[in-house]
C-alpha positions as CSV (number, residue, x, y, z in Angstrom):
1,M,-0.2,-0.1,0.0
2,N,1.3,3.3,-1.1
3,V,0.1,6.1,1.4
4,L,0.5,10.1,-0.1
5,F,-0.1,13.0,2.7
6,V,0.0,16.6,1.6
7,H,0.3,19.3,3.7
8,N,2.0,22.9,3.7
9,N,3.3,22.5,7.7
10,F,3.7,18.6,7.5
11,P,3.5,16.7,9.2
12,A,0.7,18.8,11.0
13,Q,-2.1,17.1,11.8
14,F,-1.0,14.0,10.1
15,Q,1.9,13.4,12.7
16,H,0.7,10.7,14.9
17,L,-1.1,8.8,11.3
18,A,2.3,9.7,9.3
19,R,4.8,8.1,11.9
20,F,2.8,4.9,12.5
21,L,2.5,4.3,9.1
22,G,5.9,4.8,8.2
23,Q,6.8,2.2,10.3
24,R,4.2,-0.3,9.3
25,P,5.9,-3.5,6.7
26,G,4.3,-3.4,3.3
27,V,3.6,0.2,3.3
28,E,5.6,3.1,1.5
29,V,4.7,6.2,2.9
30,A,5.6,9.9,0.6
31,A,4.8,13.4,1.7
32,I,4.6,16.9,0.0
33,G,5.1,19.8,2.2
34,G,6.3,23.4,2.3
35,Q,9.6,25.1,3.6
36,T,8.5,24.6,7.6
37,S,7.6,21.0,6.7
38,R,9.9,18.3,9.2
39,S,10.8,15.1,8.3
40,I,9.5,11.5,9.8
41,K,11.2,8.3,10.1
42,G,9.9,6.0,7.1
43,V,8.3,8.8,5.4
44,R,10.0,10.1,2.0
45,L,9.4,14.1,2.5
46,F,9.6,16.2,-0.8
47,K,10.0,20.1,-0.2
48,Y,8.4,22.3,-2.7
49,G,9.2,26.5,-2.7
50,L,6.8,29.2,-3.6
51,G,8.7,32.0,-3.5
52,T,7.7,35.5,-3.6
53,V,4.2,35.8,-5.5
54,D,2.5,39.1,-6.3
55,V,-0.8,39.0,-6.1
56,S,-1.7,42.9,-6.2
57,S,-3.0,42.9,-9.4
58,S,-5.8,40.6,-9.1
59,H,-9.2,41.3,-8.0
60,P,-9.3,41.7,-3.7
61,F,-11.8,38.9,-4.0
62,A,-9.3,36.5,-5.8
63,R,-5.8,37.2,-4.6
64,R,-6.3,34.1,-1.6
65,F,-7.2,31.9,-4.8
66,D,-4.3,33.6,-7.2
67,L,-2.0,32.8,-4.1
68,E,-3.4,29.1,-4.0
69,C,-3.2,28.6,-7.8
70,H,0.7,29.1,-7.5
71,R,0.8,27.0,-4.9
72,A,-1.4,24.7,-6.8
73,E,1.4,24.7,-9.4
74,Q,4.3,23.6,-7.0
75,I,2.3,20.9,-5.6
76,L,1.7,19.6,-9.6
77,Y,4.9,19.7,-10.7
78,A,6.1,17.5,-7.0
79,L,3.3,15.0,-7.6
80,T,4.6,14.9,-11.1
81,N,7.9,14.0,-10.4
82,L,6.7,11.6,-7.5
83,K,4.8,10.1,-10.1
84,L,7.9,9.6,-12.2
85,S,9.6,8.3,-9.6
86,G,7.4,5.2,-9.9
87,F,5.2,6.2,-6.7
88,V,1.5,6.2,-7.5
89,P,-0.1,6.4,-3.6
90,D,-3.2,4.2,-3.4
91,V,-4.4,6.7,-0.7
92,V,-3.8,10.5,-0.3
93,V,-4.3,12.4,3.0
94,A,-4.1,16.2,2.4
95,H,-5.2,19.6,3.7
96,P,-6.9,21.5,1.4
97,G,-6.5,25.2,3.1
98,W,-3.5,26.0,0.7
99,G,-4.9,25.4,-2.4
100,E,-2.7,22.0,-2.6
101,T,-5.4,19.4,-3.1
102,L,-6.5,21.4,-6.5
103,P,-4.1,19.5,-8.6
104,I,-4.3,15.8,-6.8
105,R,-6.7,14.4,-8.9
106,S,-5.7,15.3,-12.5
107,I,-2.0,13.2,-11.6
108,F,-3.9,10.3,-9.4
109,P,-7.1,10.0,-10.7
110,K,-7.5,6.7,-9.2
111,A,-6.4,7.3,-5.7
112,R,-8.6,7.7,-2.8
113,L,-8.2,11.2,-1.6
114,I,-9.3,12.3,2.0
115,I,-9.0,15.7,3.0
116,Y,-9.1,17.0,6.7
117,C,-11.8,19.6,7.3
118,E,-10.5,22.3,9.8
119,F,-12.5,24.8,9.1
120,F,-15.3,26.6,6.9
121,Y,-15.3,30.2,7.0
122,G,-18.6,31.8,7.6
123,S,-20.1,35.1,8.9
124,A,-22.0,33.7,11.5
125,D,-21.5,31.6,14.3
126,R,-17.8,31.8,13.9
127,D,-15.6,33.6,15.3
128,V,-15.9,36.7,12.6
129,G,-17.9,39.3,14.1
130,F,-17.8,37.2,17.7
131,D,-16.2,40.0,19.7
132,P,-18.3,43.4,19.9
133,E,-14.8,44.8,20.5
134,F,-13.5,44.4,17.4
135,P,-15.4,46.1,14.0
136,A,-17.2,43.2,11.8
137,M,-16.2,43.6,8.2
138,G,-18.2,45.4,6.1
139,M,-20.0,44.0,2.6
140,D,-16.6,43.5,0.8
141,G,-15.1,41.6,3.8
142,H,-17.9,39.2,4.1
143,V,-17.3,38.3,0.3
144,G,-13.6,37.9,0.9
145,L,-14.2,35.8,3.8
146,H,-17.2,33.8,1.2
147,L,-14.0,33.2,-0.9
148,K,-11.6,32.1,1.5
149,N,-13.7,29.0,1.0
150,A,-13.2,28.1,-3.0
151,A,-9.8,25.5,-2.6
152,T,-11.8,24.1,0.0
153,L,-15.3,23.8,-1.6
154,L,-13.0,22.1,-4.7
155,A,-11.5,20.1,-3.0
156,L,-15.2,18.5,-1.3
157,S,-16.4,18.0,-4.4
158,E,-13.5,15.8,-5.6
159,C,-12.9,14.3,-2.5
160,D,-13.9,10.8,-1.3
161,A,-14.2,11.7,2.0
162,G,-13.2,13.8,4.6
163,I,-11.8,13.6,8.6
164,A,-13.0,16.4,10.6
165,P,-11.2,16.3,14.5
166,T,-14.1,17.8,16.3
167,H,-18.3,17.6,15.5
168,W,-18.6,21.3,16.3
169,Q,-15.5,21.7,13.3
170,R,-17.6,19.5,11.2
171,S,-21.1,21.6,11.2
172,T,-18.9,24.7,10.0
173,F,-19.3,22.7,6.7
174,P,-22.2,23.3,4.1
175,K,-24.9,20.9,5.1
176,L,-24.7,19.4,1.8
177,F,-20.8,17.8,2.1
178,Q,-21.3,16.7,5.7
179,E,-22.3,13.4,5.2
180,K,-19.3,13.0,3.2
181,I,-17.2,13.8,6.8
182,T,-16.4,11.6,9.7
183,V,-15.5,12.9,13.3
184,L,-11.8,11.6,13.8
185,H,-9.5,13.4,16.1
186,E,-5.8,12.8,15.6
187,G,-5.1,11.9,19.1
188,I,-3.2,13.2,22.3
189,D,-0.4,10.6,23.2
190,T,-1.7,10.2,27.2
191,A,1.2,8.2,28.1
192,T,3.0,11.2,27.7
193,V,0.6,13.9,28.5
194,K,-0.1,12.9,32.1
195,P,0.1,14.4,35.9
196,A,3.1,14.6,37.3
197,P,2.8,15.4,40.8
198,K,6.6,15.9,41.3
199,A,7.2,17.6,38.3
200,S,9.0,21.6,38.5
201,Y,9.4,24.1,36.1
202,R,12.2,26.7,36.5
203,L,11.6,30.0,35.5
204,P,13.6,32.4,33.6
205,S,14.3,34.4,36.7
206,G,16.1,30.7,38.5
207,E,12.8,30.5,40.7
208,L,11.6,27.0,40.6
209,L,7.9,25.8,40.7
210,T,6.3,22.8,41.9
211,A,2.6,22.1,42.4
212,K,2.9,23.4,45.3
213,D,3.3,26.7,43.9
214,E,-0.3,28.8,42.9
215,V,0.5,28.7,39.2
216,V,-1.7,29.9,36.4
217,T,-1.7,28.7,33.2
218,F,-2.8,30.4,29.8
219,V,-1.2,28.8,26.3
220,A,-2.0,29.8,22.7
221,R,0.0,30.0,19.8
222,N,0.2,33.6,19.6
223,L,-1.5,35.4,22.3
224,E,-4.2,37.3,20.5
225,P,-7.9,38.2,20.9
226,L,-9.3,35.2,19.3
227,R,-8.1,32.9,21.8
228,G,-9.6,35.3,25.1
229,Y,-5.8,36.9,25.9
230,H,-7.2,40.1,26.0
231,V,-10.0,38.7,28.6
232,F,-7.9,36.8,31.0
233,M,-4.8,40.2,30.5
234,R,-8.1,41.7,32.3
235,A,-8.6,39.3,34.9
236,L,-5.7,39.2,36.2
237,P,-5.6,42.5,38.4
238,R,-7.9,41.1,40.3
239,I,-6.4,37.2,40.4
240,M,-3.0,38.7,41.5
241,A,-4.8,41.3,44.0
242,D,-6.6,38.4,46.0
243,R,-3.3,35.9,45.6
244,P,-0.7,37.6,46.4
245,N,1.6,34.7,45.8
246,A,0.4,33.3,42.4
247,R,2.7,33.3,39.3
248,I,1.1,33.9,36.1
249,L,2.8,31.8,33.1
250,L,1.6,32.9,29.5
251,I,3.0,30.5,26.7
252,G,2.7,31.4,23.4
253,G,4.5,34.1,20.6
254,N,3.6,37.8,20.6
255,G,2.2,37.1,16.5
256,T,-1.4,36.6,15.6
257,S,-2.2,33.6,14.1
258,Y,-5.7,34.1,13.3
259,G,-7.9,37.1,13.4
260,A,-7.6,40.9,13.5
261,Q,-4.5,42.6,13.4
262,P,-3.1,44.6,15.8
263,P,-2.5,48.5,15.0
264,A,0.5,48.9,13.3
265,G,4.0,49.1,15.2
266,T,1.9,47.1,17.7
267,T,1.3,43.3,19.0
268,W,-1.5,42.0,20.6
269,Q,1.0,41.1,23.4
270,T,1.7,44.5,24.3
271,R,-1.5,46.4,23.8
272,F,-3.5,44.2,26.5
273,L,-0.4,44.0,29.3
274,D,0.1,48.2,29.2
275,E,-3.5,47.9,29.5
276,V,-3.1,46.4,32.8
277,A,0.4,47.1,33.8
278,G,-0.5,49.6,36.9
279,Q,-2.9,47.1,38.2
280,I,-0.5,44.1,38.4
281,D,2.6,42.5,40.0
282,R,4.9,42.7,36.5
283,K,7.5,40.9,38.3
284,R,5.2,37.7,38.8
285,V,3.9,37.8,35.2
286,F,6.1,35.6,32.7
287,F,5.7,35.8,29.2
288,L,7.6,32.2,28.1
289,G,7.6,32.8,24.4
290,H,7.3,29.1,22.7
291,L,8.7,26.7,24.9
292,A,10.1,23.1,24.1
293,Y,7.5,20.3,24.4
294,E,9.0,18.9,27.2
295,D,9.0,22.2,29.4
296,Y,5.2,23.3,27.8
297,L,4.3,20.1,29.5
298,R,5.9,20.7,32.6
299,A,4.3,23.6,32.8
300,L,0.8,22.0,32.3
301,Q,2.2,19.7,35.2
302,I,2.1,22.0,38.0
303,S,-0.6,24.2,36.8
304,S,-3.2,25.4,39.6
305,A,-5.4,26.7,37.3
306,H,-5.4,26.8,33.6
307,V,-7.2,29.0,31.6
308,Y,-8.1,28.0,27.5
309,F,-10.1,31.0,26.3
310,S,-11.2,30.3,22.5
311,Y,-13.8,32.2,20.0
312,P,-16.1,29.8,17.7
313,F,-13.2,28.8,15.6
314,V,-10.7,25.6,15.5
315,L,-10.1,24.0,19.0
316,S,-6.4,23.6,20.1
317,W,-4.7,20.4,20.7
318,S,-3.5,22.3,24.0
319,L,-7.0,22.5,25.9
320,L,-6.7,18.6,25.5
321,E,-3.4,18.4,26.5
322,A,-4.4,20.2,29.9
323,M,-7.3,18.3,30.2
324,S,-4.8,15.1,29.9
325,A,-2.5,16.5,32.3
326,G,-4.9,16.6,34.8
327,C,-5.2,20.3,35.1
328,V,-8.2,22.8,36.1
329,V,-9.0,24.2,33.3
330,I,-11.3,27.4,33.2
331,G,-12.5,27.5,29.6
332,S,-14.6,30.2,27.3
333,D,-18.8,28.9,27.4
334,T,-18.4,28.9,23.9
335,A,-19.5,25.9,21.1
336,P,-15.7,24.3,20.3
337,V,-14.9,24.2,23.8
338,R,-18.4,23.0,25.4
339,E,-18.1,20.3,22.8
340,I,-15.1,18.9,25.6
341,L,-15.4,21.0,28.3
342,N,-18.5,20.4,31.2
343,D,-19.3,21.0,34.6
344,Q,-17.7,17.4,35.8
345,N,-14.3,17.8,33.9
346,G,-13.8,21.4,34.2
347,I,-15.0,25.1,34.4
348,R,-16.9,27.2,32.1
349,V,-17.6,30.9,32.1
350,P,-19.1,33.0,29.5
351,F,-16.3,34.3,27.3
352,F,-16.5,38.4,28.1
353,A,-17.2,37.6,31.8
354,V,-13.8,39.1,33.3
355,D,-14.7,38.8,36.9
356,Q,-16.2,35.1,36.8
357,L,-12.8,34.0,35.0
358,A,-11.2,36.0,38.0
359,H,-13.8,34.4,40.3
360,R,-13.3,30.9,39.1
361,V,-9.5,31.1,39.1
362,I,-9.2,32.4,42.4
363,E,-11.3,29.9,43.5
364,A,-9.1,27.0,41.9
365,L,-6.0,28.3,43.4
366,T,-7.9,28.8,46.9
367,D,-10.0,25.4,47.4
368,R,-7.3,22.6,45.4
369,D,-8.5,19.8,46.9
370,K,-12.7,20.4,45.9
371,F,-11.1,20.2,42.4
372,L,-9.4,16.8,42.3
373,K,-12.4,15.0,40.9
374,I,-12.5,17.9,38.2
375,R,-8.9,17.2,37.1
376,A,-9.5,13.3,37.9
377,A,-12.8,13.9,35.0
378,A,-10.4,15.8,32.7
379,R,-8.1,13.5,32.1
380,Q,-10.8,10.2,32.4
381,T,-12.3,12.4,29.5
382,V,-9.4,12.4,27.2
383,L,-8.7,8.7,28.1
384,D,-11.8,8.1,27.1
385,R,-11.9,9.8,24.0
386,Y,-9.4,10.8,22.8
387,D,-6.5,8.7,23.7
388,L,-3.7,7.8,20.5
389,A,-3.1,4.9,21.0
390,R,-6.2,3.2,22.1
391,T,-9.1,5.4,20.1
392,C,-7.8,7.6,17.6
393,L,-4.8,5.7,15.8
394,P,-6.5,3.1,15.5
395,A,-9.6,4.6,14.0
396,L,-7.5,6.5,11.8
397,V,-5.6,3.8,10.4
398,E,-8.8,1.7,9.6
399,F,-10.5,4.8,7.7
400,V,-7.3,6.2,5.4
401,C,-6.4,2.1,4.9
402,G,-9.5,-0.2,5.7
403,D,-11.4,0.5,2.5
404,I,-8.9,-0.1,0.0
405,R,-10.3,-2.9,-2.4
406,D,-6.4,-4.4,-4.1
407,S,-6.3,-7.7,-1.6
408,S,-2.7,-7.4,-0.9
409,A,-3.2,-3.7,0.0
410,T,-6.1,-5.4,2.1
411,R,-4.2,-7.5,3.6
412,A,-1.2,-4.8,3.8
413,G,-3.7,-2.7,5.9
414,S,-4.9,-5.5,8.4
415,K,-1.9,-5.9,10.0
416,L,-1.5,-1.6,10.7
417,L,-4.3,-2.1,12.9
418,K,-2.2,-3.9,15.9
419,V,-1.3,-0.1,17.0
420,G,-0.1,-1.8,20.4
421,S,2.7,-3.5,18.5
422,A,4.3,-0.6,17.2
C-alpha cells in the first residue's frame, strides 16, 4: 500500500498517523510539504518552494485563490516528479486550506482522496463578528471571507471522504458535504501527557516552581484576542490582588495567527499588557514565548489553574493536553469548548465575563482539594475519547487504510491495526 500526505506544514495534524504508517511493513509513505515541513522516519518528504508571489494585480476578492493557484502549480510539479519516480498512491491524505489539493485528482485520478476538514469560514456563529470590541467587516469583507472557501469547496467536491477533528468543526461545513465528513480526532499521547505530581518548572528568573505553588497557566500559539488573551489579561488585576503568591505563566508567541491584526507598530501582547500594567505585579507575570515541548508539559503539570479561551473557531490541542495532564481548566463557554468541557471535567465561564473568570481562577487557587475530582475527570475524558494509542490512531488507520479494494493492500492494511505492536 502506498500512502501520500500533502500538507503545507507537514507533519502537523498528520504526525501520529504518518509516523505510524511509516513504520509498518508493506506500506510506503511519502509526503509533500512546504519549506517549514519536517521529516519523519519512514516517510519520504518532498519539499516545494513557493517564493515571492505578487497577487496585487488580481481583484481583491481573488487574491487568496490566485496565491493558492500558484501553490497548486508547485504541488503539480511535485506530484509529477513523485509519479515519475514510480510512486503511485493508493490513498492521499491532504489539507485543502492552501490550495494544495487542486491538482491531485489530475495526477492521481484513481487514488482515494481524504481531506482534513479543519474549518469552513463563515460570517455567522463563528469567529468573525463574535467579539464586539473588534468591528465586523463590511460587505466587501464578507464576500472576501466567503471566497476563502473556494479551494476547500473544490476539494470537497472531488474528495472521497473528509476527516474533522471535532463535531463542531464538522458542523461549520455546508450540510451538502457533511455526510462526507467523519469526526476523527488525531489523538493525544496520554502516556506522555499525564499528571506528574513531582514535576517542576524553572522560571527564567531561576525560581523553581512545583505543584505546591500557585501557578496560573495560559497557552496559545500566539497571544491574541481570538484565544481570549485580552479577557485573561483583564482578569489578572483581581486574581493577583487576591492571591499575592500566584505566578502567571503565559506560553505563546507575540504574533497573530488568526483574526484581526493589531494596530500598526504594536502587538496584541503588548497592547493588553500595557492596559493592565499599572494594576499588576509585573514581577509575577512571565511571558515564556514558545517553549520546547517538554518544558510546556512541565508547565501544565504544575498548573493550579489553566485558562483556555477561544472564539468559535478551531479547537486547540492545548485544551486536551491540559486536561490529559490533569489540569483544572477554566474554559470559555463557546461552542468548540462546550463539546469537550463540562461541569464534571472543568469549569466554563462566558467568554467576556472578566470578573467571573477571575473568581473561578481564584477559587481554583484557594481550595485545591475541591477540584481533585475535576482534575481526574478531565484526564479520564481524554483517556476515554481522545487517547492516541487506544482510540484515535486505530480509528484513523482503519479509516485511511481499510477501504482499499486491492487484496494485497487489504492484507497489508489489516496488519496496520495492531497499534500496540508499534
